[in-house]
N, C-alpha and C positions, 0 to 999 in steps of 0.2 A: 762606909760613912763619907769617903770622898766621891763616890759614883753617884751617891743621893745628893749632895751637896752641886754636883755637875748639873744634875737633873734640875735645881732648881735655878741656877745661872741661865738654862735653855729652855727652861719655862715647861717642861717635860711632866705635865702631871701623872698621864696615865702611868709612868716608869715609877713615879714616886708614891702613886695609890697601888702599886701592883710589889715593891719592896718594902710596904706596911704589912707588918700582921693581919690580920682577918678579924682580930678580938679587940684591936683599938684604931682598925683605919676609918678615918672620916667616910661619911658616904660620898662626899665630894670635897675638892681644895680649891682655891682661888690662888694664883700666885701674879701679885703687883707687877705688870710689866716694865713700871717707872723704877722697881728697886735695881740697883746695880750692885751690882758682887763685887766684892773687891781682894776674897781671898780666902783661905781655910790653914788654918793651924791646926793639925792633930797634935792633942798635949798627951795625950795617956789612952792607952790600950790595956784594958783587964781581961783577958779571959778566965772566965768563972771557970766553966767545964764544957767539955767537947759542943754543947749546944748553948751555950749562953755566953753573952761577950758584953763589955760597957765600953764606950769611946767616949772621953771627953774630948773637947774641940772646942775653939773659936772661931768665928764665920765673922767676916767683916763685912757691911755692904752701906751703901750710901741710899739713903730710904727720903725722897722730900727735900733734898738738896740738905739732909744730914748723916753726919756717920754715925753709926751705929753700929755694935758687937753683939751676938749673939755668944755668951758663953756656956756650953750646955753638957751634961753626960748623958749620953743615948743608952737606950739598953735595946741589945740585940738578941735574938733568938735564931737558931739554924732547924730550918724544916726543910727535909727533902733536899739538901745539900745548898740551902740559898739562906744566906742569914738576912733576915728581916727586922725591921726596925719595929719596936713596941713602944716605946715612951722614952721621953725623957726630962731631965730634972734642969731647969735654967739655974745656974750662978749668979 
């Protein structure tokens, strides 16, 4: 989760796509360079089993001069030793 947040901060689209599960990965991804990321708070980690987990987090940013919070519970699956983002439920 932290590495994906850092990739959003740095605009590393290839990394984000590479760490996204093939079954839910979009064909492309655009990141608005004007968005300023302000912080990440990981609130909970739930290991479901050896290959499934969820992470609840809040990411703060400033978008178009307006402060915004993204509160989400993301699902991850482990394949070939790597955790991959599957999808998330925003709160």
